[in-house]
Each structure stands twice: as structure tokens, then as C-alpha cells.
Backbone as a chain_set.jsonl record, in Angstrom:
{"seq": "MLIARAPVRISFGGGGTDLEAYYSRFGGMVVSAAIDRYAYTMLSPGNHNSLEIHSADYSTFYRQPIYEDLLWDGDLALPKAIIHHFGLKVGLNAIPFG", "coords": {"N": [[-10.723, 6.353, 13.214], [-10.025, 5.439, 9.901], [-11.319, 4.444, 6.846], [-10.461, 3.41, 3.704], [-11.307, 3.064, 0.26], [-10.687, 1.644, -2.9], [-11.128, 1.172, -6.401], [-10.438, -1.936, -8.029], [-8.039, -2.38, -10.547], [-7.696, -3.72, -13.731], [-5.161, -4.602, -15.867], [-4.833, -4.725, -19.275], [-2.81, -4.471, -21.048], [0.492, -3.159, -21.15], [0.83, -2.625, -18.484], [2.189, -1.03, -15.659], [3.751, 0.728, -17.124], [2.606, 3.125, -16.719], [3.584, 4.271, -14.493], [5.252, 6.972, -13.019], [8.044, 6.942, -12.686], [8.826, 5.227, -14.691], [7.526, 6.033, -17.19], [8.487, 8.649, -17.493], [11.029, 8.329, -18.386], [10.941, 6.455, -20.488], [8.499, 6.646, -21.785], [5.069, 5.601, -22.194], [2.164, 3.482, -22.345], [-1.016, 2.418, -21.525], [-3.571, -0.013, -21.407], [-6.358, -0.381, -19.653], [-8.863, -1.245, -17.175], [-11.216, -0.38, -14.651], [-12.824, -2.429, -12.275], [-15.771, -3.858, -10.699], [-14.867, -4.554, -8.131], [-13.153, -4.069, -5.06], [-10.33, -2.685, -3.282], [-9.507, -2.43, 0.066], [-8.474, -0.451, 2.871], [-7.866, -0.114, 6.268], [-7.178, 2.299, 8.621], [-5.996, 3.074, 11.821], [-5.449, 4.729, 14.976], [-2.691, 3.542, 16.832], [-0.482, 1.647, 18.923], [1.767, 3.859, 20.311], [4.421, 3.443, 20.02], [5.052, 1.876, 17.897], [4.622, 0.795, 14.452], [2.047, -1.01, 12.872], [1.113, -3.52, 10.604], [-1.428, -5.361, 9.253], [-2.369, -8.04, 7.233], [-4.998, -9.441, 5.63], [-5.179, -10.747, 3.197], [-2.668, -11.982, 2.786], [-2.342, -13.298, 5.131], [-0.64, -12.171, 7.091], [1.324, -10.476, 9.529], [2.899, -7.544, 10.656], [5.118, -5.799, 12.678], [6.811, -2.932, 13.788], [9.207, -0.97, 15.506], [8.806, 2.59, 15.794], [11.076, 4.148, 15.499], [12.807, 2.855, 13.803], [13.914, 2.369, 10.407], [11.694, 1.6, 7.726], [11.649, -1.589, 6.197], [11.429, -2.34, 2.907], [10.142, -4.895, 1.813], [9.008, -8.234, 0.987], [5.574, -9.419, 1.268], [4.236, -7.189, 2.167], [5.22, -4.842, 1.068], [4.016, -2.74, -0.432], [2.02, -1.458, 1.346], [3.91, -0.556, 3.244], [5.445, 1.217, 1.727], [3.546, 3.195, 1.236], [3.035, 4.162, 3.819], [5.574, 5.218, 4.335], [5.704, 7.169, 2.275], [3.785, 9.064, 3.079], [4.954, 9.918, 5.365], [4.408, 8.954, 7.958], [4.856, 8.848, 11.342], [3.913, 8.375, 13.834], [2.305, 6.107, 16.167], [0.492, 3.569, 14.516], [-2.056, 1.553, 13.114], [-2.386, -0.383, 10.304], [-4.529, -1.94, 8.116], [-4.806, -3.681, 5.38], [-7.341, -5.001, 3.276], [-9.725, -7.013, 1.459]], "CA": [[-10.478, 5.295, 12.26], [-10.233, 5.826, 8.509], [-11.429, 3.316, 5.922], [-10.338, 3.87, 2.313], [-11.699, 2.062, -0.729], [-10.256, 1.98, -4.263], [-11.488, 0.095, -7.336], [-9.36, -2.761, -8.567], [-7.789, -2.11, -11.953], [-7.137, -4.822, -14.503], [-4.371, -4.105, -16.983], [-4.851, -5.621, -20.432], [-1.53, -4.325, -21.738], [1.29, -2.003, -20.786], [0.791, -2.417, -17.038], [3.439, -0.563, -15.07], [4.344, 1.838, -17.881], [1.947, 4.356, -16.292], [4.271, 4.775, -13.313], [6.056, 8.133, -13.4], [9.461, 6.574, -12.758], [9.059, 4.544, -15.966], [7.136, 6.792, -18.387], [9.28, 9.863, -17.662], [12.258, 7.968, -19.106], [10.73, 5.628, -21.671], [7.148, 6.773, -22.318], [4.237, 4.485, -21.773], [0.772, 3.435, -22.774], [-1.684, 1.343, -20.792], [-4.983, -0.293, -21.656], [-6.826, -0.991, -18.417], [-10.238, -0.945, -16.787], [-11.574, -0.62, -13.256], [-13.939, -3.377, -12.185], [-16.62, -3.64, -9.529], [-14.241, -5.121, -6.935], [-12.435, -2.979, -4.401], [-9.3, -2.927, -2.279], [-9.8, -1.618, 1.237], [-7.471, -0.313, 3.923], [-8.372, 0.501, 7.485], [-6.118, 2.904, 9.425], [-6.458, 3.506, 13.139], [-4.345, 5.006, 15.9], [-2.239, 2.316, 17.483], [0.562, 1.783, 19.917], [2.578, 5.012, 19.9], [5.819, 3.053, 19.894], [5.271, 0.989, 16.751], [3.707, 0.728, 13.316], [1.598, -2.375, 12.676], [0.39, -3.782, 9.359], [-2.058, -6.677, 9.229], [-2.875, -8.327, 5.891], [-5.884, -10.607, 5.539], [-4.871, -11.44, 1.942], [-1.46, -12.79, 2.903], [-2.288, -13.839, 6.496], [0.643, -11.674, 7.561], [1.332, -9.401, 10.514], [4.213, -6.915, 10.726], [5.223, -4.739, 13.689], [8.148, -2.356, 13.798], [9.34, 0.259, 16.3], [8.724, 3.772, 14.929], [12.384, 4.769, 15.308], [13.573, 2.107, 12.809], [13.489, 2.561, 9.024], [10.913, 0.498, 7.165], [12.27, -2.439, 5.185], [10.44, -2.521, 1.846], [10.309, -6.235, 1.285], [7.941, -9.178, 1.282], [4.204, -9.208, 0.81], [3.704, -5.924, 2.657], [6.033, -3.735, 0.557], [3.179, -1.611, -0.852], [1.589, -0.655, 2.499], [5.071, 0.097, 3.851], [5.801, 2.355, 0.866], [2.533, 4.244, 1.445], [3.325, 4.742, 5.134], [6.782, 6.032, 4.154], [5.391, 8.311, 1.414], [3.048, 10.077, 3.838], [5.77, 10.329, 6.503], [3.744, 8.632, 9.215], [5.848, 8.534, 12.361], [3.24, 8.053, 15.094], [1.75, 4.752, 16.198], [-0.555, 3.401, 13.511], [-2.408, 0.216, 12.662], [-2.843, -0.398, 8.91], [-5.068, -3.259, 7.802], [-5.345, -3.803, 4.019], [-8.183, -6.177, 3.101], [-10.659, -6.87, 0.355]], "C": [[-10.826, 5.823, 10.87], [-10.288, 4.561, 7.669], [-11.409, 3.886, 4.511], [-10.695, 2.725, 1.375], [-11.27, 2.543, -2.112], [-10.653, 0.844, -5.191], [-10.255, -0.658, -7.815], [-9.246, -2.483, -10.059], [-7.172, -3.343, -12.595], [-6.416, -4.226, -15.705], [-4.38, -5.143, -18.101], [-3.539, -5.557, -21.216], [-0.815, -3.076, -21.271], [1.331, -1.711, -19.303], [2.15, -2.035, -16.482], [4.07, 0.582, -15.833], [3.648, 3.157, -17.552], [2.546, 4.907, -14.996], [5.267, 5.851, -13.733], [7.54, 7.798, -13.533], [9.796, 5.898, -14.081], [8.756, 5.468, -17.145], [7.919, 8.077, -18.573], [10.574, 9.577, -18.43], [11.979, 7.295, -20.441], [9.391, 5.851, -22.372], [6.324, 5.587, -21.86], [2.834, 4.601, -22.314], [0.14, 2.213, -22.116], [-3.121, 1.22, -21.273], [-5.472, -1.035, -20.421], [-8.267, -0.596, -18.151], [-10.396, -1.191, -15.293], [-12.783, -1.549, -13.252], [-14.699, -3.13, -10.894], [-16.151, -4.425, -8.296], [-13.347, -4.037, -6.352], [-11.352, -3.505, -3.476], [-9.584, -1.954, -1.142], [-8.581, -1.553, 2.148], [-8.122, 0.402, 5.089], [-7.173, 1.006, 8.285], [-6.71, 3.341, 10.755], [-5.247, 3.832, 14.001], [-3.975, 3.716, 16.619], [-1.276, 2.617, 18.604], [1.488, 2.904, 19.467], [4.049, 4.683, 19.76], [6.09, 2.19, 18.668], [4.253, 1.238, 15.654], [3.319, -0.733, 13.152], [0.835, -2.472, 11.361], [-0.127, -5.211, 9.435], [-2.571, -6.887, 7.807], [-3.702, -9.6, 5.905], [-5.548, -11.424, 4.296], [-3.706, -12.413, 2.084], [-1.335, -13.475, 4.27], [-0.97, -13.468, 7.16], [0.435, -10.55, 8.574], [2.755, -8.864, 10.596], [4.159, -5.822, 11.79], [6.666, -4.258, 13.71], [8.164, -1.127, 14.695], [9.403, 1.484, 15.381], [10.078, 4.41, 14.674], [13.258, 4.013, 14.314], [13.031, 2.415, 11.409], [12.71, 1.341, 8.542], [11.735, -0.28, 6.151], [11.207, -2.75, 4.144], [10.651, -3.868, 1.198], [9.08, -7.073, 1.602], [6.588, -8.751, 0.755], [3.653, -7.842, 1.191], [4.489, -4.712, 2.174], [5.178, -2.527, 0.174], [2.64, -0.824, 0.342], [2.741, 0.069, 3.188], [5.48, 1.326, 3.038], [4.821, 3.507, 1.062], [2.763, 4.937, 2.782], [4.543, 5.659, 5.044], [6.481, 7.306, 3.36], [4.706, 9.431, 2.192], [3.769, 10.491, 5.119], [5.14, 10.045, 7.854], [4.768, 8.149, 10.232], [5.219, 8.189, 13.703], [2.7, 6.64, 15.025], [0.539, 4.636, 15.288], [-0.792, 1.922, 13.28], [-2.938, 0.353, 11.243], [-3.278, -1.81, 8.578], [-5.616, -3.249, 6.38], [-6.174, -5.083, 3.92], [-9.032, -5.98, 1.861], [-10.318, -7.589, -0.83]], "O": [[-11.798, 6.559, 10.695], [-9.409, 3.705, 7.766], [-12.229, 4.735, 4.161], [-10.417, 1.561, 1.665], [-11.466, 3.709, -2.457], [-10.533, -0.324, -4.823], [-9.178, -0.085, -7.981], [-10.258, -2.366, -10.751], [-6.236, -3.934, -12.056], [-6.989, -3.444, -16.464], [-3.986, -6.292, -17.9], [-3.204, -6.482, -21.956], [-1.447, -2.049, -21.022], [1.819, -0.657, -18.896], [3.155, -2.665, -16.811], [4.85, 1.342, -15.261], [4.056, 4.206, -18.052], [2.059, 5.905, -14.465], [6.03, 5.668, -14.681], [8.215, 8.329, -14.416], [10.932, 5.985, -14.548], [9.612, 5.675, -18.006], [8.02, 8.568, -19.698], [11.145, 10.475, -19.049], [12.691, 7.529, -21.417], [9.168, 5.299, -23.449], [6.837, 4.676, -21.21], [2.378, 5.68, -22.692], [0.696, 1.116, -22.149], [-3.799, 2.219, -21.515], [-5.064, -2.167, -20.163], [-8.82, 0.278, -18.819], [-9.782, -2.102, -14.737], [-13.652, -1.462, -14.119], [-14.309, -2.284, -10.089], [-16.973, -4.902, -7.514], [-12.842, -3.183, -7.082], [-11.44, -4.618, -2.957], [-9.87, -0.781, -1.38], [-7.767, -2.475, 2.19], [-8.834, 1.391, 4.918], [-6.259, 0.24, 8.593], [-7.8, 3.911, 10.802], [-4.159, 3.292, 13.796], [-4.837, 2.908, 16.965], [-1.266, 3.716, 19.159], [1.95, 2.888, 18.326], [4.847, 5.555, 19.415], [7.234, 1.809, 18.422], [3.184, 1.805, 15.879], [4.172, -1.612, 13.279], [0.014, -1.611, 11.044], [0.637, -6.151, 9.654], [-3.161, -5.97, 7.236], [-3.189, -10.691, 6.155], [-5.62, -12.653, 4.325], [-3.751, -13.529, 1.567], [-0.342, -14.151, 4.538], [-0.274, -14.317, 7.717], [-0.517, -9.776, 8.476], [3.713, -9.638, 10.604], [3.237, -5.007, 11.791], [7.609, -5.048, 13.659], [7.234, -0.321, 14.654], [9.993, 1.415, 14.303], [10.218, 5.157, 13.706], [14.354, 4.477, 14.0], [11.842, 2.687, 11.243], [13.022, 0.205, 8.899], [12.442, 0.312, 5.335], [10.188, -3.362, 4.465], [11.275, -3.963, 0.142], [8.221, -6.668, 2.386], [6.471, -7.855, -0.082], [2.685, -7.383, 0.585], [4.434, -3.656, 2.804], [5.582, -1.393, 0.431], [2.788, 0.398, 0.357], [2.567, 1.19, 3.666], [5.823, 2.361, 3.609], [5.224, 4.67, 1.055], [2.693, 6.163, 2.867], [4.544, 6.751, 5.611], [6.941, 8.389, 3.72], [5.007, 10.608, 1.989], [3.262, 11.318, 5.877], [5.32, 10.817, 8.797], [5.463, 7.159, 10.005], [5.919, 7.755, 14.618], [2.641, 6.042, 13.951], [-0.335, 5.503, 15.29], [0.149, 1.129, 13.252], [-3.857, 1.137, 11.007], [-2.513, -2.761, 8.732], [-6.763, -2.855, 6.17], [-5.763, -6.131, 4.419], [-9.051, -4.895, 1.281], [-11.048, -7.531, -1.819]]}, "num_chains": 1, "name": "protein.A"}
């Protein structure tokens, strides 16, 4: 099992212009600060035939067979994008919370 923790960032201005897809075309400037609150994700081996994402924040559960492409929609688009980015193809349980 792997538990990751990242500080929450509050953007006071320019939020989103620090994403490479945006600033490489238009430039960008952000004024933000990290606060003493954190976002957590727990990853654990799961059913080898599916990926599962549980979200305490949205009271949502998502399960998909590993041979199907992820649909990047709804409240769980960010965890799905992360799973896709790292090319995870084996059974996995992802639980974002915090």
C-alpha cells in the first residue's frame, strides 16, 4: 500500500496559467500559496481485472475493466488522468481523500 500526501494550494490569481499546455502557448503568472491542509491518496493492489477509484469527497465509486480505455469525465477525472499518465494497467485501488 502507498499513501501519498500533497499540500493544498490556494491560487490568488492566475490559477491554471502554470499548466504547461497553457503557458507554453500564452505565458503565465500565478500568485499562490500552500496551506497546512493536505490532499491524500491511498493506492493498493486490487482486483487484477479492474481499476477501482473510491472518492470520500464526492461519495463516488468507479470500477472499470483494465482492458477498456478510461473515460475522463465526472468528479473522478483527475485520478483517472493520473492513472493514465503513469500507464497503470494492473489491478489497482485508488482512494483519494482528505
